[in-house]
Each structure stands twice: as structure tokens, then as C-alpha cells.
N, C-alpha and C positions, 0 to 999 in steps of 0.2 A: 369794867367791861362797859363799852359804848352804849348808850340807851339807858344806862341804870339810874341817871339823874330823872327820867321820866319813866321809871317804872320801879318803884321802890318794894324792896324787901324787907320783911322784920319777921322775926322769930320771937314770938310772947308765950313761953313755955311749949306745950304741945300743938299751940296754934299757929300757922303761919299766916301773915298778913301780906297781901300784896297789892299794890297802891298804883293806878294810872295818874301819873303827875304832870300832865301837860293840858291844866285847864283852859292856857290862853288859846288852844286848838282844838278846845271839846275833847279833849284827852284822845284823838286820832291817834292812831299807831303809826310810828315810821318803821323802815327795815330794822332799825336799831331796835326798836320797841319790841317788836317781834322774837328777835334772838333774845330779848332779856326776859321778854315772857316764858318762852319756853325753857330756858336755863335754869329759872327759878322755880320752876312746875317740876323740872329733871329733880333739883334738889329736894324740894319737898318730897317728892314721891322717893326718894333716896334715904332721906334722914328718918331713924327707926325713932327718933323722939317726937317726931311730926305727926300728928293725928289727923287734923281738919285745917281746911286753909278758907282764908275769907279773902274775897276779890272785892276792893273797894276803888274810890277814885277821889281825887281832891276837884275841890269846886262843886256847883249845883247845878251847874247849866248841862252839863254831859257828864254821864258815866264812861263812856267810851261809844263813838260816835262812828267809829268803822275806821278802814283805813286812810290816812292821810294823801289824797288824791297828788298832792301836789309833789311828794316824793317818791311814793310806791310808785307811781305810773314811769317816770323817768328812770327810777332803778330796774325796774323789771324789764322795760322795752329796751333798754340799753346793756341789757344782760349784765348787770353789775351786780344784782341780785336777785337769785331764782328761790322759789319756794317748792322745796322738796315736799311732795304730798303722796304717802303712801295710801294707794287707791282702797286698801281693804280699814283705813282708821281716820279718825278725826278728831280735833281737840278735845283732849281728857280722856280719849278711847282708853288709855291702858294704865290711867291712874284709879286706883280703886280705894283711894283716901278720899272722905268727904269733901266736897267743894261747896261752898255757900257765898253768894253774889250779894253786895250790898249797894245799892243801885238810888243814885240821884240824877235826875234831869234824864236827857233823852240816852239811849242804850240801844245798840245794835242786838238783835236776839242770837245772834250767832257764837257770842261767847259766853250766853245764858244758859242757851239749852243743853249745852253737854254738861252743864254743873247741876248740883242734886237739889239745891234750895235756892231760893231767892228772897232776899227781902228787899221791900222798895219804899221810898218816901212819897209821898202823894204827888210830889211834882215830877216822877219820874214817868217817862212815857218808853216804848217800843217798838222795834219796827226791823224790817228786813228790806231795804230800799233798793235794793240791786236792780229789780226790773227795770226801774226807772232812768238807769244809765246803760241800759243793755246787756245787762250782766243778769247772774244768778248766784244766792249763796251757797258756796259749793263747799260748806263747813261742816255739812252734815243736817243741814235744817229742813231738807226735803223729807228726810227720816225720822227725826226728833220731833219737830213741830206737830205733825198729826198725829203723832201717839202722846202729845202732850195736852193737847186739846181738841175739842170737836172739828171734825173734818171742814166744817164750813169756816170756824174762825181761823182755820189753820191758812185756809185758800184765801181770804180775805186777807191776811198779813202778807203771805207770799205774792199775790198776784197783783195787789193794788200799790204795795210800797210803803204805805200809808203807816204811822204810828198809831198806835193805840194807848189810851191812859193807862195809869196805874190802876185805877181803880177797875177798869175793865180787864186788866190782866190778872188781877186778883179775883174776880169774880168768876174769869175762866179756868182760874188753875195755874197760871204762869208764876204767879207771886203767891209765896206761902206765908209772910206776915207783911201788912202794910203798916206803916208808920206816919205820923202826920208832917215832923221836921226832919230835913235834909240829914243834919247830924244825929239823927237818931236812928239811922240806917245801920250805919257801922254797928252803933252801942246794941242794937238787937240782934245782927248776926253774929256778935261776937257770944251775945247770950247764948245764942243757940248753939254755936260753937263750943262753948263750954259744957254744953247739957250732953253735946256727942262726945266730946273726948273725955268725957267722965266715964264712958261706958268701957266695955273690954273690947282693945284696940283691934285684936284680931278679930273677934265677933264682927266687929263694925266693918273693918275692911273686906271680910268674907260675905259678910251680908251686902254691901254694895257690888262685890264681883259677881256673886250669885244674878243679881237683878240684871247687871249689864253684859252679861255674857248669856244670860237668857233671852236677851232680844235677840242674838244671832244676827245681828243687822251687818254683819262685813258685807255679803253680797250686795246689800243694800247701798252699801257707802261707795261699792265699786259701780254698780250702775250710776249714781250719782256724779261719780268723777267722769266716767264714760259721756255721758251727755253733756256734763258741764264744758267738757272740750269743744263740743261742736258749737256751743254758745261762746266760749271764751275765741275762737277763731272765726267769728262772723264779722262782717261789716258793721253790724250794729255795735258790737262789742267794742268796736274802735270808734264809733261815733259818740257813743255816750260819754267815756271819759273826756274825749277832745272838745265835745261842746261843752263841759265842764270848765276847762282849763280855759276855753275861749269866751266863758261867761255868754253862752246863746243859748237857745231852745235845741234839742236835739233833733235830727230830722232821721228817721228811723225808716229802713226799707225793708226789716223783714227779712234780712238774707246776712 
């Protein structure tokens, strides 16, 4: 499958290990990597032998810095690539097997909030930077983040677009375990995965399913998606990526 060299997939007993493997580009994902990402999670979800997933990265500069604008913008605007969004669901919404993220360097919170546990090294930082480019994070963050941390912390992250440190993320509850060195993040995540995988698989899966479905967040995702369309179709949403590609400061007009 195209993109698999940049998104690795390994099955180690009951544990699936998925790895962003594009460190030279801060592990930013291309359209092909998105396809690989979803294909691997579909396989993980369908394989009865797999009980837990660990989502890691190569390199220590960035876990995943989000979408690669140089490839994503031309692919989407030209119509060569379309992201099909079910307004009732977001990434991981229908995966009831546990997912653990192992984070080094800079990370977009979008792909972490929908997972279940996070292990981070002290060199990690976390952000949702879309407002800086005239956009908003439309992967469920407006629903998930305020439920994960206090309101004022979630608003700081959403409205400033600036990163928070691993230590602060740990203090406010976004990170479960904090390790000193980058290479320890995957090691600690695998230890946590082994503990979970040793438990009764049906009980673990149903425990997560109850927790996810009890949120009843589908309507909230529909609201996020509807308002995202307003932002996506705005002049500012065109100006932000354009300014990035043209290497200049954005000029926003609020429309």
C-alpha cells in the first residue's frame, strides 16, 4: 500500500505497534499516510488476536506535527484527494480496543485525544495550532479536550494555538506517564500495553465501549462538523495555508 514506508505496522503478540516514520518531515502525514493509518487501524480492529495498539514515532523531534501542508493542500484543492467525514464520528470513535500513544517531540493533540492513554518523554510538547492558520481542528478536539482537562486549560490550547510542555500536560492529566528519555516512551507504553493485554479481552473491550458510548458525543461531533464547514469555506481559511506556502505572515479579515 502507498505510504506504508512512512507508517509502519507490526504485530507483536496481542499488541499492534504503529509508527509514524517520516522524521525528516516532523512525521507530518501525507494523503497516503492517512490511508495507511486508517487501513492499519481497520486491521487492528478486525484481528481477534490483537488486544492493544501502541501508536509511536521514529525520531525525537516530532511524534506527528499534523498534516503536511505542502502535499495535503494541493491534493485536496485539486480534488485528487477527498477526506470523507462522517459527522457522527471522529478518529478512533468506533474502536473499542485500547490505544496507547508513545510521544516524543512535538505532537498534534488531535490524534492523542481520541486514544485512551498517553506516555510521553520530557522532550514532548502538545498543541492544536489550527487557529494560527485560519482553521480549526475538526477531528473531535472541541468535544474531547474540554472533557479531558479543565475548561480554562482547554481554551488556552484551542484559542492560542501554542504548545504546552510535557510536564504541564502531565500535570493537567493529558499524559498518564512521563519518562526522562525519548527512547523510554515506547518502552513504557509497551509495558502498559502488556498489563492491559494480560486482562480478559472481552472485559477490557466492553469496559472501553461503555465509557465511549456513555459520552453520547455523536451529536456534539455533528455540531463540530457543521461549524467547521463555515470556517473551512471562509476567506481566512484560504489565507492561512496560502501564507504558509508563500512564507509570509497571514493577513486575516475575519470572514
